[in-house]
C-alpha positions as CSV (number, residue, x, y, z in Angstrom):
1,X,-15.9,-21.7,-34.5
2,X,-14.2,-24.9,-33.5
3,X,-14.5,-26.1,-29.9
4,X,-11.7,-24.9,-27.6
5,X,-8.4,-26.8,-28.0
6,X,-5.3,-26.8,-25.9
7,X,-2.0,-25.4,-27.0
8,X,0.9,-27.4,-25.5
9,X,4.4,-26.0,-26.2
10,X,7.3,-27.9,-24.7
11,X,10.4,-25.9,-25.4
12,X,13.9,-27.2,-24.9
13,X,16.1,-24.1,-24.6
14,X,19.9,-24.2,-24.6
15,X,20.8,-21.2,-22.5
16,X,23.0,-18.4,-23.8
17,X,25.9,-19.5,-21.6
18,X,27.5,-21.5,-24.4
19,X,29.9,-24.4,-24.2
20,X,33.3,-24.4,-25.9
21,X,33.5,-24.5,-29.6
22,X,31.7,-27.5,-31.1
23,X,32.7,-29.5,-34.2
24,X,32.1,-27.6,-37.5
25,X,29.2,-29.8,-38.5
26,X,27.4,-28.8,-35.3
27,X,27.9,-25.1,-36.0
28,X,26.6,-25.7,-39.6
29,X,23.4,-27.1,-38.2
30,X,22.9,-24.5,-35.5
31,X,21.3,-22.1,-38.0
32,X,18.6,-24.7,-38.7
33,X,17.5,-24.9,-35.1
34,X,14.8,-22.5,-33.8
35,X,16.3,-19.8,-31.6
36,X,14.4,-17.6,-29.2
37,X,14.3,-15.5,-26.1
38,X,11.8,-16.4,-23.5
39,X,10.6,-13.8,-21.0
40,X,8.4,-14.7,-18.0
41,X,5.9,-12.7,-15.9
42,X,8.3,-13.2,-13.0
43,X,11.0,-11.2,-14.7
44,X,13.1,-14.1,-15.7
45,X,14.7,-14.3,-19.2
46,X,16.1,-17.3,-21.1
47,X,17.7,-17.4,-24.5
48,X,18.7,-20.3,-26.7
49,X,17.6,-23.1,-29.0
50,X,14.0,-24.1,-28.7
51,X,12.2,-27.4,-29.2
52,X,8.4,-27.5,-29.4
53,X,6.6,-30.8,-28.6
54,X,3.3,-32.1,-27.3
55,X,0.6,-30.7,-29.6
56,X,2.9,-28.4,-31.6
57,X,6.1,-30.2,-32.6
58,X,9.0,-28.3,-34.0
59,X,12.7,-27.8,-33.6
60,X,13.8,-26.3,-37.0
61,X,12.7,-23.2,-38.8
62,X,11.3,-25.4,-41.6
63,X,8.9,-27.1,-39.2
64,X,5.2,-26.0,-39.3
65,X,2.8,-24.5,-36.8
66,X,-0.4,-26.4,-37.7
67,X,-4.0,-25.6,-37.1
68,X,-7.2,-24.6,-38.8
69,X,-8.9,-21.3,-39.6
70,X,-12.3,-19.8,-40.3
71,X,-13.0,-18.7,-43.9
72,X,-14.2,-15.1,-43.8
73,X,-17.6,-13.8,-44.9
74,X,-15.8,-11.7,-47.6
75,X,-14.4,-14.9,-49.1
76,X,-17.8,-16.6,-48.9
77,X,-19.7,-13.6,-50.4
78,X,-17.2,-13.4,-53.3
79,X,-17.7,-17.1,-54.0
80,X,-21.5,-16.8,-53.7
81,X,-21.6,-13.9,-56.2
82,X,-19.4,-15.8,-58.6
83,X,-21.1,-19.2,-58.4
84,X,-24.7,-18.5,-57.3
85,X,-25.2,-14.9,-58.5
86,X,-25.1,-13.7,-54.9
87,X,-28.2,-15.6,-53.9
88,X,-27.7,-17.6,-50.6
89,X,-29.3,-21.0,-50.1
90,X,-32.8,-20.9,-48.7
91,X,-34.0,-23.7,-46.5
92,X,-37.7,-24.3,-45.9
93,X,-39.5,-26.6,-43.5
94,X,-43.1,-27.2,-42.6
95,X,-43.9,-27.1,-38.9
96,X,-47.5,-27.9,-37.8
97,X,-48.9,-26.2,-40.9
98,X,-46.5,-23.3,-40.9
99,X,-43.9,-22.9,-43.5
100,X,-40.6,-21.5,-42.1
101,X,-37.8,-20.3,-44.4
102,X,-34.3,-18.9,-43.7
103,X,-31.1,-18.3,-45.5
104,X,-28.2,-20.6,-44.7
105,X,-24.6,-20.9,-45.8
106,X,-24.2,-23.3,-48.7
107,X,-23.3,-26.8,-47.6
108,X,-20.7,-27.1,-50.3
109,X,-18.7,-24.1,-49.0
110,X,-16.8,-24.9,-45.8
111,X,-16.6,-22.5,-42.8
112,X,-13.1,-23.6,-41.9
113,X,-10.0,-25.0,-43.4
114,X,-6.7,-26.5,-42.2
115,X,-3.7,-24.2,-42.3
116,X,-0.1,-24.1,-41.4
117,X,2.8,-21.6,-41.2
118,X,6.4,-22.4,-40.9
119,X,8.3,-21.3,-37.7
120,X,10.7,-19.4,-39.9
121,X,8.0,-16.9,-40.7
122,X,7.2,-16.1,-37.1
123,X,8.5,-13.2,-35.1
124,X,7.0,-13.8,-31.6
125,X,4.6,-15.5,-29.3
126,X,3.2,-13.1,-26.6
127,X,0.6,-13.0,-23.8
128,X,-2.1,-10.3,-24.5
129,X,-4.0,-8.2,-22.1
130,X,-6.9,-10.7,-22.0
131,X,-4.7,-13.6,-21.0
132,X,-4.7,-15.0,-24.6
133,X,-1.8,-15.6,-27.0
134,X,-0.6,-13.3,-29.8
135,X,1.5,-14.9,-32.5
136,X,3.3,-12.2,-34.4
137,X,4.3,-13.1,-37.9
138,X,7.1,-11.4,-39.9
139,X,5.6,-9.0,-42.5
140,X,2.1,-7.4,-42.6
141,X,-1.3,-8.5,-43.7
142,X,-4.9,-9.4,-42.9
143,X,-6.0,-11.4,-39.8
144,X,-7.3,-14.9,-40.3
145,X,-8.7,-17.1,-37.6
146,X,-6.8,-20.2,-36.6
147,X,-7.6,-22.9,-34.0
148,X,-4.3,-24.5,-33.0
149,X,-4.4,-28.3,-32.0
150,X,-3.2,-28.7,-28.5
151,X,-4.3,-25.3,-27.3
152,X,-6.8,-24.2,-24.7
153,X,-7.8,-21.3,-26.8
154,X,-10.7,-20.8,-29.0
155,X,-10.2,-18.5,-32.0
156,X,-6.6,-17.7,-32.8
157,X,-6.0,-14.9,-35.3
158,X,-3.0,-15.7,-37.5
159,X,-1.9,-12.9,-39.8
160,X,1.3,-11.5,-41.2
161,X,0.7,-8.7,-38.8
162,X,0.0,-10.9,-35.8
163,X,-2.0,-13.7,-34.3
164,X,-4.4,-13.2,-31.4
165,X,-6.4,-15.7,-29.4
166,X,-9.7,-15.2,-27.7
167,X,-8.4,-17.3,-24.8
168,X,-9.0,-16.1,-21.2
169,X,-7.4,-19.2,-19.7
170,X,-4.1,-17.6,-18.8
171,X,-1.8,-17.7,-21.9
172,X,0.4,-20.6,-22.9
173,X,-0.2,-24.0,-21.4
174,X,3.4,-25.0,-22.1
175,X,6.6,-26.4,-20.7
176,X,9.9,-24.7,-21.4
177,X,13.0,-26.8,-20.7
178,X,16.2,-24.7,-20.4
179,X,19.4,-26.6,-21.0
180,X,22.3,-24.6,-19.6
181,X,25.7,-26.2,-20.1
182,X,27.2,-27.2,-16.8
183,X,23.9,-26.7,-14.9
184,X,20.8,-28.7,-14.2
185,X,17.8,-28.2,-16.5
186,X,15.3,-25.5,-15.7
187,X,11.6,-26.1,-16.5
188,X,9.5,-23.0,-17.0
189,X,5.7,-23.3,-17.0
190,X,3.9,-21.8,-20.0
191,X,1.5,-20.1,-17.6
192,X,4.2,-17.7,-16.6
193,X,5.6,-17.0,-20.1
194,X,5.1,-13.4,-21.1
195,X,6.7,-13.5,-24.5
196,X,8.9,-15.6,-26.8
197,X,10.8,-13.7,-29.4
198,X,12.3,-15.6,-32.4
199,X,15.4,-14.7,-34.3
200,X,18.7,-15.9,-35.8
201,X,21.0,-17.8,-33.4
202,X,23.9,-15.8,-32.0
203,X,27.2,-16.2,-33.9
204,X,29.1,-19.2,-32.5
205,X,26.2,-20.7,-30.7
206,X,25.8,-24.5,-31.0
207,X,22.9,-26.6,-29.7
208,X,23.4,-29.5,-27.3
209,X,21.7,-31.7,-29.9
210,X,21.1,-31.1,-33.6
211,X,18.0,-31.9,-35.6
212,X,17.9,-35.2,-37.3
213,X,18.1,-34.7,-41.1
214,X,18.0,-37.3,-43.8
215,X,16.5,-38.7,-47.0
216,X,13.4,-40.8,-47.1
217,X,13.0,-43.2,-50.0
218,X,9.4,-44.5,-50.5
219,X,8.4,-47.9,-52.0
220,X,7.9,-46.1,-55.4
221,X,11.5,-45.1,-55.6
222,X,11.0,-41.4,-54.8
223,X,13.3,-39.6,-52.4
224,X,12.4,-36.7,-50.1
225,X,15.1,-34.9,-48.1
226,X,14.7,-32.6,-45.1
227,X,14.3,-32.5,-41.3
228,X,12.7,-35.7,-39.9
229,X,9.8,-35.9,-37.5
230,X,8.3,-39.2,-36.3
231,X,4.5,-39.1,-36.0
232,X,4.7,-35.3,-35.8
233,X,7.3,-35.3,-33.0
234,X,10.6,-33.6,-34.0
235,X,13.6,-35.9,-33.8
236,X,17.0,-34.8,-32.3
237,X,20.2,-36.7,-32.5
238,X,19.9,-37.4,-28.8
239,X,16.5,-39.1,-29.2
240,X,16.4,-42.8,-29.5
241,X,15.0,-45.4,-31.8
242,X,13.6,-48.3,-29.7
243,X,13.0,-51.9,-30.5
244,X,13.8,-55.5,-29.5
245,X,16.0,-58.0,-31.2
246,X,16.5,-61.6,-30.2
247,X,18.8,-60.7,-27.3
248,X,17.6,-57.5,-25.7
249,X,15.6,-54.3,-25.7
250,X,17.6,-51.8,-27.8
251,X,17.6,-48.0,-27.7
252,X,19.9,-46.4,-30.3
253,X,20.5,-42.6,-30.3
254,X,19.8,-41.3,-33.8
255,X,23.3,-39.9,-33.7
256,X,24.5,-43.5,-34.0
257,X,22.2,-44.5,-36.8
258,X,23.0,-44.5,-40.5
259,X,19.9,-46.2,-42.1
260,X,16.5,-47.3,-41.0
261,X,14.7,-49.7,-43.3
262,X,11.0,-50.8,-43.1
263,X,10.4,-54.5,-42.8
264,X,7.3,-56.5,-42.3
265,X,6.6,-56.4,-38.6
266,X,9.8,-54.5,-37.8
267,X,12.8,-52.5,-38.9
268,X,16.4,-53.1,-39.9
269,X,18.7,-50.5,-38.3
270,X,22.2,-50.0,-39.6
271,X,24.5,-48.0,-37.3
272,X,27.2,-45.7,-38.4
273,X,29.7,-48.4,-37.3
274,X,28.2,-50.7,-39.9
275,X,26.6,-53.0,-37.4
276,X,23.0,-54.0,-38.2
277,X,20.1,-55.0,-36.0
278,X,16.8,-56.6,-36.9
279,X,14.3,-54.9,-34.6
280,X,10.6,-55.5,-33.9
281,X,8.2,-53.6,-31.6
282,X,8.3,-54.9,-28.1
283,X,4.8,-56.1,-27.4
284,X,3.2,-54.6,-24.2
285,X,6.2,-52.4,-23.6
286,X,5.9,-49.0,-21.9
287,X,7.6,-46.2,-23.7
288,X,9.2,-43.3,-21.9
289,X,8.4,-39.9,-23.3
290,X,11.8,-39.5,-24.9
291,X,11.5,-42.8,-26.9
292,X,10.6,-42.6,-30.5
293,X,7.5,-44.8,-31.2
294,X,8.5,-45.8,-34.7
295,X,6.3,-48.8,-35.3
296,X,3.9,-48.2,-38.2
297,X,4.0,-44.4,-37.7
298,X,4.2,-41.6,-40.2
299,X,7.5,-40.0,-41.1
300,X,7.3,-36.3,-41.8
301,X,10.0,-34.5,-43.8
302,X,10.3,-30.8,-43.4
303,X,11.8,-29.7,-46.7
304,X,12.9,-26.0,-46.7
305,X,12.4,-25.7,-50.5
306,X,8.9,-27.4,-50.5
307,X,7.1,-27.5,-47.2
308,X,6.3,-30.9,-45.6
309,X,5.9,-34.4,-46.9
310,X,4.4,-37.3,-45.0
311,X,5.3,-40.9,-45.8
312,X,3.5,-43.8,-43.9
313,X,5.5,-46.6,-42.5
314,X,4.0,-49.1,-44.9
315,X,5.2,-46.9,-47.8
316,X,8.7,-46.4,-46.4
317,X,11.6,-48.2,-48.0
318,X,14.5,-46.6,-46.2
319,X,15.4,-43.6,-44.2
320,X,19.1,-42.5,-44.7
321,X,20.3,-40.1,-42.1
322,X,22.8,-37.4,-43.0
323,X,23.4,-33.7,-42.2
324,X,22.0,-31.0,-44.5
325,X,24.3,-29.9,-47.3
326,X,23.9,-26.3,-46.1
327,X,22.2,-24.7,-43.1
328,X,18.8,-23.0,-43.6
329,X,18.4,-20.3,-41.0
330,X,15.9,-17.7,-39.9
331,X,17.2,-15.2,-42.5
332,X,16.4,-17.7,-45.3
333,X,12.7,-17.4,-44.7
334,X,12.1,-13.7,-44.2
335,X,8.8,-11.9,-44.7
336,X,5.8,-13.2,-46.5
337,X,3.2,-11.5,-48.6
338,X,0.0,-11.9,-50.7
339,X,0.0,-14.3,-53.6
340,X,0.5,-12.6,-57.0
341,X,0.7,-14.0,-60.5
342,X,-1.0,-14.8,-63.8
343,X,-3.9,-17.3,-64.1
344,X,-4.9,-18.7,-67.5
345,X,-8.2,-20.3,-68.3
346,X,-8.6,-23.3,-70.6
347,X,-9.9,-21.0,-73.3
348,X,-6.7,-19.0,-73.1
349,X,-7.9,-15.9,-71.2
350,X,-5.2,-14.5,-68.9
351,X,-5.8,-12.6,-65.6
352,X,-3.0,-11.0,-63.7
353,X,-3.2,-9.8,-60.1
354,X,-3.4,-10.9,-56.5
355,X,-4.6,-14.5,-56.2
356,X,-6.9,-16.2,-53.8
357,X,-6.6,-20.0,-54.3
358,X,-9.6,-22.3,-53.6
359,X,-11.5,-19.3,-52.2
360,X,-9.3,-19.2,-49.1
361,X,-5.4,-19.4,-49.6
362,X,-4.0,-16.0,-50.5
363,X,-0.7,-15.7,-48.7
364,X,2.8,-17.0,-49.7
365,X,2.9,-18.8,-46.3
366,X,-0.3,-20.7,-47.1
367,X,-0.1,-24.3,-48.1
368,X,-1.4,-26.3,-51.1
369,X,-2.4,-29.8,-50.1
370,X,-2.4,-32.9,-52.2
371,X,-1.4,-36.5,-52.4
372,X,0.8,-38.5,-54.8
373,X,0.9,-42.3,-54.5
374,X,0.0,-42.3,-50.8
375,X,2.4,-39.6,-49.9
376,X,0.8,-36.4,-48.5
377,X,2.2,-33.0,-49.6
378,X,1.7,-29.6,-47.9
379,X,3.5,-27.3,-50.3
380,X,4.1,-23.7,-49.3
381,X,2.7,-21.4,-52.0
382,X,5.8,-19.2,-51.8
383,X,7.9,-22.1,-53.0
384,X,5.6,-22.8,-56.1
385,X,6.5,-21.4,-59.5
386,X,3.6,-23.0,-61.5
387,X,0.5,-25.1,-61.3
388,X,-0.9,-26.7,-64.4
389,X,-4.1,-28.7,-64.9
390,X,-3.9,-31.1,-67.9
391,X,-6.8,-32.1,-70.1
392,X,-7.2,-35.3,-68.2
393,X,-7.6,-33.5,-64.9
394,X,-4.2,-34.2,-63.5
395,X,-2.5,-31.3,-61.7
396,X,1.3,-30.8,-61.8
397,X,3.1,-28.3,-59.6
398,X,6.6,-27.0,-60.3
399,X,8.7,-25.6,-57.5
400,X,11.1,-22.7,-57.7
401,X,14.0,-25.2,-57.6
402,X,12.7,-27.0,-60.6
403,X,11.2,-30.1,-58.9
404,X,7.7,-31.1,-60.0
405,X,5.0,-33.4,-58.7
406,X,1.6,-34.6,-59.8
407,X,-0.9,-34.2,-57.0
408,X,-4.5,-35.2,-56.5
409,X,-7.0,-36.2,-53.8
410,X,-7.5,-32.7,-52.3
411,X,-9.9,-29.8,-52.8
412,X,-6.8,-27.7,-53.5
413,X,-6.1,-29.7,-56.7
414,X,-9.3,-31.4,-57.6
415,X,-13.0,-31.0,-58.5
416,X,-13.9,-29.7,-55.1
417,X,-11.8,-26.6,-55.5
418,X,-14.0,-23.5,-55.1
419,X,-12.2,-21.7,-57.8
420,X,-9.4,-19.2,-58.2
421,X,-10.0,-15.5,-57.7
422,X,-7.8,-12.8,-59.3
423,X,-7.8,-9.2,-58.0
424,X,-6.1,-7.0,-60.6
425,X,-6.0,-3.7,-58.7
426,X,-6.1,-4.5,-55.0
427,X,-4.1,-6.7,-52.7
428,X,-5.6,-8.3,-49.5
429,X,-5.0,-5.1,-47.4
430,X,-6.6,-2.7,-50.0
431,X,-9.9,-4.4,-50.8
432,X,-13.2,-3.0,-49.8
433,X,-16.5,-4.7,-50.4
434,X,-15.0,-7.9,-51.7
435,X,-17.8,-10.0,-53.1
436,X,-20.0,-7.0,-53.9
437,X,-21.2,-6.1,-57.3
438,X,-18.8,-3.8,-59.2
439,X,-15.7,-5.0,-57.3
440,X,-12.8,-5.5,-59.8
441,X,-12.0,-9.2,-59.6
442,X,-12.3,-12.4,-61.7
443,X,-13.3,-15.9,-60.7
444,X,-12.0,-18.9,-62.7
445,X,-14.0,-22.1,-61.9
446,X,-11.9,-25.2,-61.4
447,X,-13.2,-26.9,-64.5
448,X,-12.1,-23.8,-66.5
449,X,-8.7,-23.5,-64.8
450,X,-5.6,-24.1,-67.0
451,X,-2.5,-22.7,-65.4
452,X,-1.2,-20.4,-62.6
453,X,2.2,-18.8,-62.7
454,X,3.3,-17.1,-59.4
455,X,5.7,-14.2,-59.2
456,X,6.5,-11.1,-57.1
457,X,4.0,-8.2,-57.5
458,X,5.3,-5.3,-59.6
459,X,6.9,-2.5,-57.6
460,X,4.3,0.0,-56.4
461,X,1.4,-2.4,-57.0
462,X,0.2,-2.1,-53.4
463,X,0.1,-4.6,-50.6
């Protein structure tokens, strides 16, 4: 179990008392923004667009709730049986003439792994009877343990059926900012939040500020398009890009910016008006919380059709801001389920069934991690059509929309992968005695892996 962490949720909520009709492009982007209903222990209720910040950063459904989770004993036992014939590691030491031996978990099998789930797959956050937090996911499935960075909770169970913490510290340590048109902002402490329910925005609702969206071109000439976060913090059109030129300290709202280009020691910012500014980081300056600390920070792109991509400032060529071609709303994510498909070995054997990748990922909301020319990828398995390993060890993934990338430098796509398990007759909710002799499953070691093709499970095939 990881040490306790704090969960900080800062939610900006545009209240349900909506302003007059906004421009059409604002309405088009309203579907992309997270919408929720916040209920407090004091009986208050607020509904509107939500912005998460401080520890968990999100403002669009494509953004990710990040954390880590424990790998279950069932997963470990299955791997142990497949790789070491079920025999655990035995450690022996001599102490003052006595030999002491005990079984221990293999050092090359981790007890925890990083994880993430997109907000579009969540149904609710709720306080439980023990003062912890329950995160209810759309769909149904096994519980897995997640420790969420920025939380005061210990174990947090994340599952398609729900997420429960073992916290007794009093629920969310959060701040909820409620923006009601024509009224002052209302701040709600997370300690009095009883429940937050997620859902599609009401028809005609428009946020006070839309999510910054654009295309990032890296120095290798590749382009990634989606919702932009700066060092993990979501960026709204009302947020500001800060820097100094020869004349003054500049703060440009992102709504006024067309292009941001990386330059040695600074950035060139072109406004929508066509005016350009050569900015550098003001030395010794004190930033306000709302300022974007752009200098040498990572840019994260939340791509609805992929997952997330992170480009470091040194690898950035240009960020071109533009609205999305079409809104991606809550209904575009829907329920998740277990991974299913066909895995082919290098010798040509094929195994069809429910898939557990790298001995831990087995849900469509899980993420495959990898790197390509300094760019980090977290690809949602539900968006992957095919994974192929070539004879030279390179791994290529193909997305449902046809895009493909060659990834490396991760245990998900490299020699440290613990292998791919295929369960022909039982999905995650139907298995009993996983890892025991006689259980119907196959293990394909990474060096024997050739290809995986993901698809929906046949009707009537179980969970």
